[in-house]
N, C-alpha and C positions, 0 to 999 in steps of 0.2 A: 218245795214242790217235788211231786213223785217223779220216779225215774222216768215214767212214760210221759209226763209232760215236759220234762227236760228234753227228751228225744224229739217229741213235736217241736219244741221251740226252736231246737238246733235244725231240724228240717225246714221249719217254716222260714227261718232266717236264710238259709241257702235259697230257697225258692223266692222269696221275695227281692232278695239282693240281686238274683239273677234276672227278675222281671224289670227291676229298676234300672238296668242297664239300658232299657229302651228310653229311659227319660231324656229329654232334650238337653243337648250339651250347654244350653244357654240358661239352664236352671242353676244359676250360681249360688243359691241359698237352699232351695227345696230339692236337695239331692240325697244321695246315700249317706253323705257326711252328716247331714242333719239328722237323718233318720237314726243314725247310730248315736248321736249325742243324745237324742230324746229318749231312746232306749236306755241309754247307761243312766240318765237322769231319774227315769222311772224306777229303775233298780235302786237308785241311792234314796229316793223318796220313800218307797215302799219299806225300806230297810228302816230308815229313821222314823217313820211315821208307824212302824210296826203293823203293817198290813198284812192280812191273812195270806198264807201261800196261794190260795185259790184266787184271790183278787189279784196278786201280783202277776200270777201266770196270764189272767185276762188283760191286764193292763199292758204287759210286755207284748203281747199278741197285737193289742190295739196301736202301740207305739210302732211296730214293725209296718203296720198298714196304713197308718195315718196320712200319709202324703203319697201313697202309691198311685192314687187317682190323677196325680199330674202326668201320667203316661197318657192319659186321654183327655184332659182338659185343664187349663190353668184356672178358670174360674169354676166355681162349684166343685172343686175338686174332692171335697169330702163325701159327697155322695157317690162319686165314682170309685173313691176308695172302699166304701160300704160294700158296693156291688162286687168288686174285685175280691174283698176279703170273704164275702159270703160263698162265692163261687170256690174259692181256694179252701176254706175251712170246712166244706161239706165233706171233702175228701179225707179229712183227718178225723171224721165221726165225732166233732164237737156236738153237744147238745144245743138245740135250737134256742135255749134260754142263753147259754153261753155266747153264742154268735150274736144274738141280739144285745146283749150287754156290750159286747165288743164295738158294735157298731155304733152303739149310744156313746161310747167313749170317743170314737173316732170323730162323730158329729159335734162332740162337746169342744174340739179343737178348732172349730170355726170361729173366726174373729167377727165382733168382739167377743171374748170368751165370758160365758154366762154359765158357769158350772153349778150344778144343783148338789149332787151326790158327792160324798168325800173322795170316791174314786175319780170323778170328773175333775175334782180340783186337783188331784195328783198330775193326771195327763196334761191339765192346762199349765200347770207350774212346770212341768218337765218340757213342754213344747216351748216354751220361753225362758227356759232356765238360763240362757245365755245373758239375758237382760241384767244378771246380777253376777256374770261371770268375768274372768280375766280377759277373754277374747271378745269383748262386747263390740268394740269399734272394728276389729278385723271381721267378725261374722257380719256386722251392720253394713260393712262395705260391700260384702257379697250380695246382700238384700238389696242395697240400693242399685248396684249394677244390673240386677235382675229386674228391679221395677222399671229402670230406665229403658231396658231392652224391650220390655212388655208395654212400654208405654204408659205405664201407670203414674209416673212423676216426671218432671223436667230434670234437667241436668244441674240446675243451680244448686251450689252448696248451702245457701241460706234456705232454699226450700227444703231440703233434706234434713237439716238441724232443726228446723220448726217441726217437720213432721215427727221427727225422733222425740223432740221434747214434749210434743203434745201426746204422743203414743206413751212414753214413759210416765208422765205424770198422771195419765188416766188409769194406767195400768195397775192391777192389784195382785200380789202374790197370795194364793188362798190357803197354803198349807202352813202350819207354824215353823216347820223346817225351812222352808224358803223365806218366810218373814224374817227369821232369825239370821240366816245366813247369806242371803240374796239381796233383800231389800236395802240393807244399809249400802251396800256397793252401788246398787241402782241409783240410790240417792246421790252419790258422788258423781255418776254419769249425768245426772240431770244438772247438776251445777256447772259441771264441765261444758256441756252443751248450751247451757244459758249464756255463759261466758263467750262462746263462739259467736252466738246470735247478737249480743250485746255489742261485740267488737266489729261484728259485720254491719251494724245499723249505725254505728257512731261516725 
């Protein structure tokens, strides 16, 4: 990336993280920590997949903004994220085409993931990178706590384990890098959760 792009990214990081201080404290998963993890995963995937510097630049910006919409709404937050991104990015003199691309990338993170372009596949894999990471259960517990708080699921362990199992088995990593490095680990978690379900039902 150019020196100018790096400067813009640094400035955007500061502005977005300052904005995300307004996030509700009960967002145990969708918080600044998650955004940082996705941003780092985007950088890793872009490097491994040999993405162009321009595409990496746009993907990093999209990663920064992809969950900022939670400030305004828990549901349909992707649309809110795009509106916030458009407003802020216009100050940085990004081209309309660049901003449109960033919003498309943000929208691609809406579940269930259905990426079309290669860049969308990267941000989707980055968004759920933890599914094949060492902190899967730790991060998953944060998500569970958040979902319970917002009334999305009940508190039963068996319910959560079945939700996780269904999600993991239906999920697909889209990039070759994630398929090689993350999918095998994810399969281990699927087996472990299956055992928990069998034990609870026996």
